LUMZADREN-373039 format. One record per residue (C-alpha): x negated, y, z negated; residue in three letters; chain. Coordinates in nm, 4 decimals. Layout:
REM residues N
X,Y,Z,r,c
X,Y,Z,ALA,A
...
REM end
This chain:
REM residues 373
X,Y,Z,r,c
1.0635,3.2186,2.3691,UNK,A
0.8091,2.9628,2.4836,UNK,A
0.4473,3.0496,2.5623,UNK,A
0.2592,2.8345,2.8105,UNK,A
-0.1084,2.8055,2.7130,UNK,A
-0.3857,2.6900,2.9426,UNK,A
-0.7468,2.5806,2.8958,UNK,A
-0.9555,2.4370,3.1812,UNK,A
-0.6516,2.3234,3.3761,UNK,A
-0.4974,2.1641,3.0674,UNK,A
-0.1689,2.3088,2.9472,UNK,A
0.0439,2.3044,2.6349,UNK,A
0.3536,2.4892,2.5134,UNK,A
0.3958,2.6934,2.1972,UNK,A
0.7473,2.7638,2.0702,UNK,A
0.8089,3.1095,1.9257,UNK,A
0.8914,3.1769,1.6451,UNK,A
0.6039,2.9952,1.4861,UNK,A
0.3657,3.0157,1.1939,UNK,A
0.0011,3.1098,1.2110,UNK,A
-0.0961,2.7593,1.0987,UNK,A
0.1220,2.5984,1.3635,UNK,A
-0.0254,2.8208,1.6347,UNK,A
-0.3758,2.7294,1.5194,UNK,A
-0.2842,2.3597,1.5316,UNK,A
-0.1495,2.3950,1.8862,UNK,A
-0.4710,2.5657,1.9977,UNK,A
-0.6759,2.2903,1.8319,UNK,A
-0.4777,2.0285,2.0270,UNK,A
-0.5410,2.2179,2.3498,UNK,A
-0.9170,2.2436,2.3077,UNK,A
-0.9624,1.8896,2.1746,UNK,A
-1.2614,1.7410,2.3510,UNK,A
-1.4188,2.0804,2.4225,UNK,A
-1.5230,2.1680,2.0672,UNK,A
-1.8899,2.1915,2.1582,UNK,A
-1.8353,2.3934,2.4751,UNK,A
-1.7344,2.7562,2.5247,UNK,A
-1.3689,2.7596,2.6259,UNK,A
-1.1190,3.0304,2.7076,UNK,A
-0.7539,2.9967,2.6172,UNK,A
-0.5066,3.2009,2.8175,UNK,A
-0.1320,3.2582,2.8093,UNK,A
-0.0361,3.1479,3.1604,UNK,A
0.3383,3.2003,3.1408,UNK,A
0.6410,3.2861,2.9287,UNK,A
0.9832,3.1222,2.9215,UNK,A
1.2209,3.3935,2.8006,UNK,A
1.5577,3.5543,2.8857,UNK,A
1.3473,3.8592,2.9809,UNK,A
1.1976,3.7698,3.3215,UNK,A
0.9292,4.0406,3.3259,UNK,A
0.8020,3.9969,2.9702,UNK,A
0.4814,3.8149,3.0661,UNK,A
0.2592,4.1207,3.1424,UNK,A
0.3307,4.2536,2.7940,UNK,A
0.2422,3.9349,2.6033,UNK,A
-0.0268,3.7782,2.8204,UNK,A
-0.3108,3.9291,2.6148,UNK,A
-0.1654,3.8488,2.2723,UNK,A
-0.4279,3.7091,2.0365,UNK,A
-0.2943,3.3762,1.9166,UNK,A
-0.5747,3.3528,1.6626,UNK,A
-0.4545,3.6738,1.5003,UNK,A
-0.1933,3.6422,1.2271,UNK,A
-0.0784,3.9983,1.3050,UNK,A
-0.0090,3.9169,1.6716,UNK,A
0.1750,3.5976,1.5766,UNK,A
0.4001,3.8059,1.3531,UNK,A
0.4600,4.0546,1.6377,UNK,A
0.5579,3.7706,1.8703,UNK,A
0.8008,3.6418,1.6067,UNK,A
0.9470,3.9903,1.5658,UNK,A
0.9878,4.0313,1.9407,UNK,A
1.1503,3.6889,1.9756,UNK,A
1.3966,3.7633,1.6941,UNK,A
1.4882,4.0967,1.8514,UNK,A
1.5491,3.9364,2.1932,UNK,A
1.7643,3.6611,2.0380,UNK,A
1.9951,3.9144,1.8743,UNK,A
2.0382,4.1184,2.1943,UNK,A
2.3565,4.0936,2.3962,UNK,A
2.3229,4.0061,2.7646,UNK,A
2.3687,4.3742,2.8485,UNK,A
2.0914,4.4705,2.6054,UNK,A
1.8606,4.2047,2.7509,UNK,A
1.9129,4.3510,3.0967,UNK,A
1.8482,4.6990,2.9623,UNK,A
1.5318,4.5775,2.7863,UNK,A
1.4064,4.4140,3.1063,UNK,A
1.4722,4.7358,3.2960,UNK,A
1.2993,4.9449,3.0295,UNK,A
0.9896,4.7211,3.0562,UNK,A
0.9967,4.7704,3.4334,UNK,A
1.0335,5.1445,3.3851,UNK,A
0.7346,5.1686,3.1520,UNK,A
0.5417,4.9413,3.3928,UNK,A
0.2457,4.8613,3.1712,UNK,A
0.1572,4.8002,2.8096,UNK,A
0.0852,4.5307,2.5586,UNK,A
0.2583,4.3419,2.2812,UNK,A
0.2905,4.6525,2.0633,UNK,A
0.4650,4.8361,2.3476,UNK,A
0.7094,4.5490,2.4032,UNK,A
0.8063,4.5489,2.0344,UNK,A
0.8436,4.9285,2.0352,UNK,A
1.0643,4.9287,2.3458,UNK,A
1.2769,4.6414,2.2130,UNK,A
1.3475,4.8455,1.8999,UNK,A
1.4197,5.1670,2.0950,UNK,A
1.6801,5.0597,2.3510,UNK,A
1.8959,5.3594,2.2582,UNK,A
1.6402,5.5704,2.4476,UNK,A
1.7333,5.4038,2.7778,UNK,A
2.0501,5.3627,2.9833,UNK,A
2.1528,5.1398,3.2727,UNK,A
2.3863,5.2108,3.5646,UNK,A
2.4979,4.8651,3.6891,UNK,A
2.6500,4.9879,4.0172,UNK,A
2.3398,5.1797,4.1311,UNK,A
2.0849,4.9464,4.2929,UNK,A
1.9702,5.1414,4.6006,UNK,A
1.8985,5.4994,4.7087,UNK,A
2.2314,5.5030,4.8895,UNK,A
2.4157,5.3957,4.5725,UNK,A
2.2365,5.6710,4.3809,UNK,A
2.3178,5.9301,4.6454,UNK,A
2.6871,5.8448,4.6364,UNK,A
2.6875,5.8504,4.2566,UNK,A
2.5259,6.1944,4.2474,UNK,A
2.7662,6.3334,4.5035,UNK,A
3.0692,6.1867,4.3258,UNK,A
2.9789,6.3211,3.9823,UNK,A
2.9165,6.6558,3.8242,UNK,A
2.5379,6.6137,3.8415,UNK,A
2.5402,6.7685,4.1909,UNK,A
2.7718,7.0591,4.1118,UNK,A
2.6096,7.3913,4.1876,UNK,A
2.2829,7.2359,4.2949,UNK,A
2.3886,7.0915,4.6312,UNK,A
2.7195,7.2590,4.7234,UNK,A
2.8897,7.1260,5.0339,UNK,A
3.2450,7.1278,5.1764,UNK,A
3.4621,6.8235,5.1142,UNK,A
3.4923,6.7703,5.4899,UNK,A
3.1159,6.7099,5.5102,UNK,A
3.1162,6.3954,5.2950,UNK,A
3.1529,6.1433,5.5782,UNK,A
2.8414,6.2873,5.7410,UNK,A
2.6120,6.2984,5.4371,UNK,A
2.2913,6.0953,5.4326,UNK,A
2.3481,5.9384,5.0896,UNK,A
2.0281,5.7305,5.1043,UNK,A
1.8185,6.0417,5.1608,UNK,A
1.9924,6.2289,4.8798,UNK,A
1.9237,5.9359,4.6451,UNK,A
1.5619,5.9027,4.7556,UNK,A
1.4927,6.2729,4.6973,UNK,A
1.6475,6.2656,4.3500,UNK,A
1.5131,5.9278,4.2320,UNK,A
1.1781,6.0609,4.1079,UNK,A
1.3308,6.3577,3.9275,UNK,A
1.5645,6.1215,3.7415,UNK,A
1.2678,5.9053,3.6404,UNK,A
1.4505,5.5768,3.6939,UNK,A
1.3796,5.2395,3.8543,UNK,A
1.6054,4.9998,4.0420,UNK,A
1.6469,4.6543,3.8926,UNK,A
1.8643,4.3567,3.9955,UNK,A
2.1121,4.4731,3.7308,UNK,A
2.1200,4.8429,3.8202,UNK,A
1.9313,5.1684,3.7797,UNK,A
1.7495,5.2051,3.4467,UNK,A
1.6333,5.5436,3.3253,UNK,A
1.5401,5.7189,3.0057,UNK,A
1.8440,5.8604,2.8344,UNK,A
1.8726,6.2365,2.8390,UNK,A
1.9176,6.4097,2.5061,UNK,A
2.2817,6.4335,2.4099,UNK,A
2.4399,6.7771,2.4333,UNK,A
2.3940,6.9735,2.1141,UNK,A
2.7166,7.0514,1.9361,UNK,A
2.7561,7.2714,1.6358,UNK,A
2.9098,7.1619,1.3072,UNK,A
2.8554,6.8101,1.1733,UNK,A
2.6548,6.5169,1.3178,UNK,A
2.8529,6.2905,1.5493,UNK,A
2.9742,5.9419,1.4557,UNK,A
3.1261,5.8504,1.7951,UNK,A
3.0132,5.9331,2.1494,UNK,A
3.2701,5.9080,2.4276,UNK,A
3.1900,5.8915,2.7986,UNK,A
3.4799,6.0427,2.9927,UNK,A
3.5216,6.0092,3.3685,UNK,A
3.7563,6.1267,3.6399,UNK,A
3.7370,6.0449,4.0094,UNK,A
3.5092,6.3463,4.0562,UNK,A
3.3337,6.4180,3.7297,UNK,A
3.1978,6.2725,3.4066,UNK,A
3.1198,6.4176,3.0656,UNK,A
2.9804,6.3116,2.7284,UNK,A
3.1776,6.4127,2.4219,UNK,A
3.0364,6.3916,2.0707,UNK,A
3.2930,6.3358,1.7952,UNK,A
3.4175,6.4689,1.5651,UNK,A
3.4716,6.7761,1.7808,UNK,A
3.6465,7.1060,1.7168,UNK,A
3.9488,7.2193,1.9174,UNK,A
3.7248,7.4527,2.1167,UNK,A
3.4848,7.1694,2.1986,UNK,A
3.7754,6.9511,2.3119,UNK,A
3.9070,7.2296,2.5335,UNK,A
3.5589,7.2837,2.6774,UNK,A
3.5393,6.9128,2.7645,UNK,A
3.8681,6.9452,2.9548,UNK,A
3.7332,7.2452,3.1446,UNK,A
3.4140,7.0542,3.2289,UNK,A
3.6228,6.7657,3.3640,UNK,A
3.8648,7.0072,3.5345,UNK,A
4.1697,6.8441,3.3748,UNK,A
4.4658,6.9745,3.1749,UNK,A
4.5038,6.6702,2.9520,UNK,A
4.2696,6.3887,2.8421,UNK,A
4.5195,6.1359,2.9769,UNK,A
4.3907,6.2393,3.3211,UNK,A
4.0438,6.1003,3.2359,UNK,A
3.9224,5.7474,3.1712,UNK,A
3.7285,5.6612,2.8547,UNK,A
3.4430,5.4739,3.0243,UNK,A
3.2245,5.4268,2.7166,UNK,A
3.2526,5.4301,2.3365,UNK,A
2.9316,5.4341,2.1312,UNK,A
2.9282,5.4339,1.7512,UNK,A
2.6539,5.5676,1.5275,UNK,A
2.7006,5.2438,1.3306,UNK,A
2.6361,4.9808,1.6046,UNK,A
2.8314,4.6930,1.4465,UNK,A
3.1557,4.8898,1.4862,UNK,A
3.1410,4.8361,1.8627,UNK,A
3.2256,4.4678,1.8067,UNK,A
3.4726,4.5278,1.5218,UNK,A
3.6897,4.8103,1.6587,UNK,A
3.8938,4.7225,1.9706,UNK,A
3.9421,4.9744,2.2515,UNK,A
4.3054,4.8895,2.3214,UNK,A
4.5277,5.1993,2.2787,UNK,A
4.2303,5.4331,2.2291,UNK,A
4.2745,5.8018,2.3160,UNK,A
4.0417,6.0990,2.2756,UNK,A
4.2668,6.2353,2.0016,UNK,A
4.2685,5.9057,1.8065,UNK,A
3.8917,5.8729,1.8562,UNK,A
3.8388,6.2207,1.7137,UNK,A
4.0463,6.1296,1.4085,UNK,A
3.8471,5.8072,1.3713,UNK,A
3.5207,6.0045,1.3911,UNK,A
3.6359,6.2232,1.1014,UNK,A
3.7173,5.9118,0.8976,UNK,A
3.3784,5.7547,0.9761,UNK,A
3.1997,6.0729,0.8713,UNK,A
3.3792,6.0569,0.5370,UNK,A
3.2954,5.6864,0.5009,UNK,A
2.9274,5.7604,0.5696,UNK,A
2.9304,6.0378,0.3104,UNK,A
3.0956,5.8178,0.0468,UNK,A
2.8783,5.5138,0.1242,UNK,A
3.1810,5.3051,0.2242,UNK,A
3.0870,5.2131,0.5819,UNK,A
2.9960,4.8543,0.4910,UNK,A
3.3275,4.8134,0.3071,UNK,A
3.5087,4.9244,0.6226,UNK,A
3.3086,4.6810,0.8352,UNK,A
3.3890,4.3958,0.5965,UNK,A
3.7605,4.4829,0.6019,UNK,A
3.7583,4.4982,0.9828,UNK,A
3.5956,4.1545,1.0032,UNK,A
3.8749,4.0028,0.7939,UNK,A
4.1727,4.1997,0.9278,UNK,A
4.0683,4.1699,1.2963,UNK,A
4.2815,4.4643,1.4157,UNK,A
4.4247,4.4157,1.7640,UNK,A
4.4266,4.7831,1.8634,UNK,A
4.2254,5.0971,1.8020,UNK,A
4.5183,5.2525,1.6177,UNK,A
4.5314,4.9606,1.3736,UNK,A
4.1599,5.0070,1.3025,UNK,A
4.2221,5.3799,1.2519,UNK,A
4.4999,5.3085,1.0000,UNK,A
4.2552,5.0896,0.8083,UNK,A
3.9967,5.3699,0.7991,UNK,A
4.2607,5.6079,0.6660,UNK,A
4.3669,5.3531,0.3992,UNK,A
4.0111,5.2487,0.3077,UNK,A
4.0898,5.2878,-0.0640,UNK,A
4.3090,4.9768,-0.0337,UNK,A
3.9907,4.7673,-0.0037,UNK,A
3.7130,4.6837,-0.2463,UNK,A
3.3674,4.5497,-0.1682,UNK,A
3.2649,4.2909,-0.4268,UNK,A
2.8949,4.2852,-0.5123,UNK,A
2.9122,4.0805,-0.8306,UNK,A
2.8640,3.7078,-0.8901,UNK,A
3.1465,3.4686,-0.9706,UNK,A
3.0493,3.4895,-1.3368,UNK,A
3.0674,3.8683,-1.3431,UNK,A
3.3877,3.8654,-1.1396,UNK,A
3.5432,3.6437,-1.4055,UNK,A
3.4416,3.8906,-1.6771,UNK,A
3.5803,4.1811,-1.4730,UNK,A
3.9082,3.9944,-1.4261,UNK,A
3.9433,3.9602,-1.8020,UNK,A
3.8706,4.3320,-1.8414,UNK,A
4.1513,4.4088,-1.5958,UNK,A
4.3791,4.1937,-1.8138,UNK,A
4.2940,4.4075,-2.1153,UNK,A
3.9953,4.2291,-2.2745,UNK,A
3.7350,4.4661,-2.4193,UNK,A
3.3630,4.4078,-2.4753,UNK,A
3.4290,4.2787,-2.8286,UNK,A
3.6612,4.0074,-2.6964,UNK,A
3.4193,3.9124,-2.4203,UNK,A
3.1354,3.8852,-2.6693,UNK,A
3.3479,3.6659,-2.8996,UNK,A
3.4292,3.4131,-2.6238,UNK,A
3.0775,3.4103,-2.4778,UNK,A
2.9523,3.0522,-2.4859,UNK,A
3.3060,2.9125,-2.5044,UNK,A
3.4270,3.0247,-2.1614,UNK,A
3.3315,2.9017,-1.8141,UNK,A
3.3117,3.2454,-1.6558,UNK,A
3.1796,3.1014,-1.3273,UNK,A
3.4852,2.8778,-1.2844,UNK,A
3.7169,3.1566,-1.3930,UNK,A
3.5560,3.3970,-1.1458,UNK,A
3.5802,3.1455,-0.8609,UNK,A
3.9495,3.0813,-0.9263,UNK,A
4.0240,3.4530,-0.9650,UNK,A
3.8470,3.5257,-0.6348,UNK,A
4.0742,3.2738,-0.4653,UNK,A
4.3818,3.4216,-0.6334,UNK,A
4.2793,3.7768,-0.5408,UNK,A
4.2132,3.6767,-0.1803,UNK,A
3.8428,3.7650,-0.1869,UNK,A
3.6871,3.6841,0.1506,UNK,A
3.3233,3.6371,0.2484,UNK,A
3.2043,3.8448,0.5460,UNK,A
2.8771,3.9338,0.7091,UNK,A
2.8877,4.2583,0.5105,UNK,A
2.9596,4.1100,0.1682,UNK,A
3.2598,3.9948,-0.0345,UNK,A
3.5728,4.2055,0.0116,UNK,A
3.9285,4.2039,-0.1213,UNK,A
4.2455,4.3969,-0.0511,UNK,A
4.3939,4.5697,-0.3539,UNK,A
4.7516,4.6184,-0.2347,UNK,A
4.8136,4.2572,-0.1371,UNK,A
4.5627,3.9703,-0.1233,UNK,A
4.4248,3.8716,0.2147,UNK,A
4.6086,3.5697,0.3560,UNK,A
4.4130,3.2453,0.3882,UNK,A
4.1578,3.2388,0.6702,UNK,A
4.3277,3.1359,0.9991,UNK,A
4.2572,2.7954,1.1453,UNK,A
4.0101,2.7964,1.4387,UNK,A
4.2807,2.6939,1.6898,UNK,A
4.5261,2.9664,1.5924,UNK,A
4.6013,3.2048,1.8809,UNK,A
4.6213,3.5829,1.8704,UNK,A
4.9558,3.7427,1.9426,UNK,A
5.0276,4.0043,2.2084,UNK,A
4.8999,4.3611,2.1856,UNK,A
5.1281,4.6621,2.1897,UNK,A
5.0524,5.0265,2.1297,UNK,A
REM end
């Protein structure tokens, strides 16, 4: 993010992130020559992936260490967003319409409260969407033969305010409705199911009755008659680590049960680390890994401690370890044992496979093989 500062027709740029001292130095450079005169410094523009961010940051106090930190926080959050999240954030800012720096930071950290519909950009698009989905069922009944004569734009216009959304260049953005309440345990996966006529949200894990109810809501006999249009995980990083190839509602429900157990046992990060190394090609491969999670171990110790643990696994007790202390390079031993055991570094920590060591990391130019279910 770059802020454009202005003072009496003179301009200067300030790169964010920055430090308070650097911001103060930039301001000093801008007002050089006007030290003895009253001057007003304004933020005249913002260069950011979020095109409508300016109204939210224009009144930031650059002489406040707290506001500098908020700008840094906002910039870091925007940098880590995917392109889809950036579009959603821009739409959410448009939806809220007004606010300051605090509001921008709050919205950036609450994107799960909003949703975007990329194919809905006009009242007519909205009208067709409402007619083609279950949202209209029972509220605006009409015979199938009447569809060619419907005024879709008028339907969309009349419903736009009640939905509380705004049109953006990337689609309709609205506040997300609360997920349907299901009994039993908290969900770990949310599926969006769609047919040509209806859509439904299914929270997993689900009971047999809940699965049957979802079929009735979609008016289908089997889930193979519906398309899985969206998969959201309670643990966000899993969206990038678990592929969708070969996914079914039944497999997803089994995965949700595994993830609930991993959450309970505190092993979610171990699963993420294993996924990063194994790079499963299909959903079913990722599911098999979740089922066999005990075949992996997350390593939290240093090389030195790993060397000591290796000796313990070979049968050395504390008395032996104490006797060789000072005569053994435990760091070197631990490093070599990590290599032998196939320990791999991931974004979630060090991990190893107990059954058989991980193979060496693939070369960057190695190609993935074909996918089969």
